[in-house]
C-alpha positions as YAML, in Angstrom:
chain: A
units: angstrom
residues:
- id: 1
  name: UNK
  ca: [-137.79, -33.00, -148.80]
- id: 2
  name: UNK
  ca: [-137.88, -32.26, -152.46]
- id: 3
  name: UNK
  ca: [-136.52, -28.83, -151.71]
- id: 4
  name: UNK
  ca: [-133.21, -30.26, -150.31]
- id: 5
  name: UNK
  ca: [-132.91, -32.61, -153.44]
- id: 6
  name: UNK
  ca: [-133.27, -29.62, -155.69]
- id: 7
  name: UNK
  ca: [-130.69, -27.62, -153.93]
- id: 8
  name: UNK
  ca: [-128.24, -30.62, -153.83]
- id: 9
  name: UNK
  ca: [-128.50, -31.39, -157.45]
- id: 10
  name: UNK
  ca: [-128.30, -27.68, -158.52]
- id: 11
  name: UNK
  ca: [-125.28, -27.27, -156.18]
- id: 12
  name: UNK
  ca: [-123.56, -30.37, -157.49]
- id: 13
  name: UNK
  ca: [-124.30, -29.67, -161.22]
- id: 14
  name: UNK
  ca: [-122.59, -26.14, -160.93]
- id: 15
  name: UNK
  ca: [-119.53, -27.83, -159.48]
- id: 16
  name: UNK
  ca: [-119.06, -30.75, -161.94]
- id: 17
  name: UNK
  ca: [-117.42, -29.69, -165.24]
- id: 18
  name: UNK
  ca: [-120.06, -28.62, -167.82]
- id: 19
  name: UNK
  ca: [-120.49, -26.72, -170.96]
- id: 20
  name: UNK
  ca: [-120.99, -22.91, -169.95]
- id: 21
  name: UNK
  ca: [-124.58, -22.15, -169.16]
- id: 22
  name: UNK
  ca: [-125.61, -25.80, -169.08]
- id: 23
  name: UNK
  ca: [-126.67, -26.00, -165.60]
- id: 24
  name: UNK
  ca: [-130.22, -26.63, -164.21]
- id: 25
  name: UNK
  ca: [-130.28, -23.58, -162.09]
- id: 26
  name: UNK
  ca: [-133.13, -21.94, -164.30]
- id: 27
  name: UNK
  ca: [-135.06, -25.23, -164.63]
- id: 28
  name: UNK
  ca: [-135.08, -25.69, -160.83]
- id: 29
  name: UNK
  ca: [-136.26, -22.14, -160.25]
- id: 30
  name: UNK
  ca: [-139.07, -22.74, -162.66]
- id: 31
  name: UNK
  ca: [-140.08, -25.96, -161.27]
- id: 32
  name: UNK
  ca: [-139.91, -24.48, -157.68]
- id: 33
  name: UNK
  ca: [-142.15, -21.67, -158.77]
- id: 34
  name: UNK
  ca: [-144.54, -24.17, -160.14]
- id: 35
  name: UNK
  ca: [-144.90, -26.65, -157.22]
- id: 36
  name: UNK
  ca: [-143.20, -25.12, -154.08]
- id: 37
  name: UNK
  ca: [-144.55, -22.92, -151.38]
- id: 38
  name: UNK
  ca: [-144.45, -19.30, -152.70]
- id: 39
  name: UNK
  ca: [-142.35, -18.33, -149.64]
- id: 40
  name: UNK
  ca: [-139.62, -20.91, -150.52]
- id: 41
  name: UNK
  ca: [-139.40, -19.96, -154.27]
- id: 42
  name: UNK
  ca: [-136.89, -17.32, -154.20]
- id: 43
  name: UNK
  ca: [-134.72, -19.14, -151.67]
- id: 44
  name: UNK
  ca: [-134.18, -22.34, -153.70]
- id: 45
  name: UNK
  ca: [-132.14, -20.99, -156.59]
- id: 46
  name: UNK
  ca: [-130.46, -18.25, -154.31]
- id: 47
  name: UNK
  ca: [-129.31, -20.94, -151.91]
- id: 48
  name: UNK
  ca: [-127.78, -22.93, -154.96]
- id: 49
  name: UNK
  ca: [-126.13, -19.76, -156.30]
- id: 50
  name: UNK
  ca: [-124.62, -18.50, -153.14]
- id: 51
  name: UNK
  ca: [-123.32, -22.05, -151.90]
- id: 52
  name: UNK
  ca: [-121.80, -22.62, -155.33]
- id: 53
  name: UNK
  ca: [-120.44, -19.30, -156.04]
- id: 54
  name: UNK
  ca: [-118.77, -19.34, -152.70]
- id: 55
  name: UNK
  ca: [-116.81, -22.22, -154.00]
- id: 56
  name: UNK
  ca: [-116.47, -21.52, -157.71]
- id: 57
  name: UNK
  ca: [-115.72, -17.98, -156.97]
- id: 58
  name: UNK
  ca: [-117.63, -14.59, -156.68]
- id: 59
  name: UNK
  ca: [-117.63, -12.21, -159.48]
- id: 60
  name: UNK
  ca: [-118.89, -8.78, -160.43]
- id: 61
  name: UNK
  ca: [-122.17, -9.99, -161.80]
- id: 62
  name: UNK
  ca: [-123.48, -12.15, -158.98]
- id: 63
  name: UNK
  ca: [-126.22, -9.70, -158.17]
- id: 64
  name: UNK
  ca: [-127.77, -9.87, -161.64]
- id: 65
  name: UNK
  ca: [-127.38, -13.71, -161.94]
- id: 66
  name: UNK
  ca: [-128.83, -14.37, -158.58]
- id: 67
  name: UNK
  ca: [-131.66, -11.83, -159.12]
- id: 68
  name: UNK
  ca: [-132.49, -13.18, -162.47]
- id: 69
  name: UNK
  ca: [-132.82, -16.73, -160.97]
- id: 70
  name: UNK
  ca: [-135.13, -15.42, -158.37]
- id: 71
  name: UNK
  ca: [-137.30, -13.75, -160.83]
- id: 72
  name: UNK
  ca: [-137.28, -16.82, -162.89]
- id: 73
  name: UNK
  ca: [-138.64, -18.81, -159.98]
- id: 74
  name: UNK
  ca: [-141.59, -16.43, -159.98]
- id: 75
  name: UNK
  ca: [-142.06, -17.08, -163.67]
- id: 76
  name: UNK
  ca: [-142.57, -20.79, -162.74]
- id: 77
  name: UNK
  ca: [-145.48, -19.74, -160.55]
- id: 78
  name: UNK
  ca: [-147.39, -19.09, -163.81]
- id: 79
  name: UNK
  ca: [-147.35, -22.67, -164.26]
- id: 80
  name: UNK
  ca: [-149.25, -23.50, -160.82]
- id: 81
  name: UNK
  ca: [-152.64, -23.91, -162.54]
- id: 82
  name: UNK
  ca: [-151.63, -25.51, -165.81]
- id: 83
  name: UNK
  ca: [-148.60, -27.35, -166.36]
- id: 84
  name: UNK
  ca: [-148.84, -28.32, -170.07]
- id: 85
  name: UNK
  ca: [-145.71, -28.99, -172.22]
- id: 86
  name: UNK
  ca: [-146.46, -26.01, -174.35]
- id: 87
  name: UNK
  ca: [-146.64, -23.69, -171.26]
- id: 88
  name: UNK
  ca: [-143.56, -25.15, -169.77]
- id: 89
  name: UNK
  ca: [-141.76, -24.65, -173.02]
- id: 90
  name: UNK
  ca: [-142.90, -21.15, -173.25]
- id: 91
  name: UNK
  ca: [-141.92, -20.26, -169.68]
- id: 92
  name: UNK
  ca: [-138.20, -22.04, -170.26]
- id: 93
  name: UNK
  ca: [-137.68, -20.00, -173.45]
- id: 94
  name: UNK
  ca: [-138.96, -16.70, -171.84]
- id: 95
  name: UNK
  ca: [-136.58, -17.66, -168.87]
- id: 96
  name: UNK
  ca: [-133.55, -17.98, -171.01]
- id: 97
  name: UNK
  ca: [-134.20, -14.69, -172.83]
- id: 98
  name: UNK
  ca: [-134.78, -12.92, -169.51]
- id: 99
  name: UNK
  ca: [-131.45, -14.36, -168.14]
- id: 100
  name: UNK
  ca: [-129.57, -13.50, -171.30]
- id: 101
  name: UNK
  ca: [-131.01, -9.83, -170.89]
- id: 102
  name: UNK
  ca: [-130.28, -9.20, -167.06]
- id: 103
  name: UNK
  ca: [-127.01, -11.15, -166.86]
- id: 104
  name: UNK
  ca: [-125.40, -9.68, -169.82]
- id: 105
  name: UNK
  ca: [-126.64, -6.02, -168.65]
- id: 106
  name: UNK
  ca: [-124.54, -6.73, -165.67]
- id: 107
  name: UNK
  ca: [-121.45, -7.95, -167.81]
- id: 108
  name: UNK
  ca: [-121.80, -4.82, -169.84]
- id: 109
  name: UNK
  ca: [-121.82, -2.56, -166.82]
- id: 110
  name: UNK
  ca: [-118.91, -4.37, -165.14]
- id: 111
  name: UNK
  ca: [-116.59, -5.50, -167.91]
- id: 112
  name: UNK
  ca: [-117.52, -3.46, -171.19]
- id: 113
  name: UNK
  ca: [-117.12, 0.05, -172.09]
- id: 114
  name: UNK
  ca: [-120.41, 1.80, -171.14]
- id: 115
  name: UNK
  ca: [-121.27, 2.94, -174.64]
- id: 116
  name: UNK
  ca: [-123.79, 1.66, -177.12]
- id: 117
  name: UNK
  ca: [-120.94, 0.08, -178.88]
- id: 118
  name: UNK
  ca: [-120.01, -1.88, -175.80]
- id: 119
  name: UNK
  ca: [-123.49, -2.88, -175.04]
- id: 120
  name: UNK
  ca: [-123.97, -4.25, -178.43]
- id: 121
  name: UNK
  ca: [-120.59, -5.99, -178.48]
- id: 122
  name: UNK
  ca: [-121.42, -7.58, -175.18]
- id: 123
  name: UNK
  ca: [-124.69, -9.05, -176.29]
- id: 124
  name: UNK
  ca: [-123.30, -10.17, -179.61]
- id: 125
  name: UNK
  ca: [-120.46, -12.02, -177.78]
- id: 126
  name: UNK
  ca: [-123.02, -13.67, -175.49]
- id: 127
  name: UNK
  ca: [-125.14, -15.16, -178.11]
- id: 128
  name: UNK
  ca: [-123.48, -18.65, -177.82]
- id: 129
  name: UNK
  ca: [-124.23, -18.74, -174.05]
- id: 130
  name: UNK
  ca: [-128.00, -17.94, -174.96]
- id: 131
  name: UNK
  ca: [-128.03, -21.17, -177.13]
- id: 132
  name: UNK
  ca: [-126.61, -23.20, -174.30]
- id: 133
  name: UNK
  ca: [-129.07, -21.52, -171.62]
- id: 134
  name: UNK
  ca: [-132.01, -22.26, -173.90]
- id: 135
  name: UNK
  ca: [-131.10, -25.90, -174.36]
- id: 136
  name: UNK
  ca: [-130.38, -26.38, -170.84]
- id: 137
  name: UNK
  ca: [-133.65, -24.73, -169.80]
- id: 138
  name: UNK
  ca: [-135.73, -26.96, -171.94]
- id: 139
  name: UNK
  ca: [-133.87, -30.25, -171.41]
- id: 140
  name: UNK
  ca: [-133.71, -29.83, -167.50]
- id: 141
  name: UNK
  ca: [-137.21, -28.46, -167.18]
- id: 142
  name: UNK
  ca: [-138.88, -31.15, -169.08]
- id: 143
  name: UNK
  ca: [-136.56, -33.72, -167.15]
- id: 144
  name: UNK
  ca: [-137.66, -32.23, -163.53]
- id: 145
  name: UNK
  ca: [-141.34, -31.95, -164.71]
- id: 146
  name: UNK
  ca: [-141.51, -35.34, -166.31]
- id: 147
  name: UNK
  ca: [-139.86, -37.27, -163.54]
- id: 148
  name: UNK
  ca: [-141.90, -35.58, -160.95]
- id: 149
  name: UNK
  ca: [-145.31, -36.10, -162.77]
- id: 150
  name: UNK
  ca: [-144.35, -39.65, -163.49]
- id: 151
  name: UNK
  ca: [-143.34, -40.20, -159.85]
- id: 152
  name: UNK
  ca: [-146.48, -38.68, -158.56]
- id: 153
  name: UNK
  ca: [-148.50, -41.11, -160.66]
- id: 154
  name: UNK
  ca: [-146.45, -44.14, -160.01]
- id: 155
  name: UNK
  ca: [-146.45, -43.85, -156.21]
- id: 156
  name: UNK
  ca: [-149.88, -42.16, -155.60]
- id: 157
  name: UNK
  ca: [-150.78, -45.49, -153.66]
- id: 158
  name: UNK
  ca: [-147.60, -45.89, -151.68]
- id: 159
  name: UNK
  ca: [-146.86, -45.17, -148.08]
- id: 160
  name: UNK
  ca: [-144.03, -42.75, -149.03]
- id: 161
  name: UNK
  ca: [-145.99, -40.51, -151.36]
- id: 162
  name: UNK
  ca: [-145.68, -37.79, -148.74]
- id: 163
  name: UNK
  ca: [-142.26, -37.03, -150.21]
- id: 164
  name: UNK
  ca: [-143.83, -35.68, -153.23]
- id: 165
  name: UNK
  ca: [-145.42, -32.22, -153.02]
- id: 166
  name: UNK
  ca: [-148.83, -33.03, -153.78]
...
């Protein structure tokens, strides 16, 4: 049940107007990696991205962005044993830097001159997006992890606790 919730939230958040790179996809991927079955982890962010990109529009860099979010889900698996705020923070920042490196490599290959100057210009132009990605990752990750852990404690004695993962 929580898988569908994550996919719907991620999908809708990509469709509503928002600041560039301020969507919860990386946070959802991290959360999925931390809590969901390993077989499902890559499919959650991929489902969100495919469905929303079909509506928003496909572009030359989709394989880089989709692939980066899949790998970020695997980063989240490092939180399975210890989901401390410090570890969550480290994974969210690492994920933002990883997404920045991978997605902008794709942007450089697709849209910039394939020279050192083009590569440098691509990454310099992308710095504002990195800031937004970091802020988004941190805010959404702490929201997902915090709300989930709170709900798990609050509903541990209730009949419907099976909706939660553990």
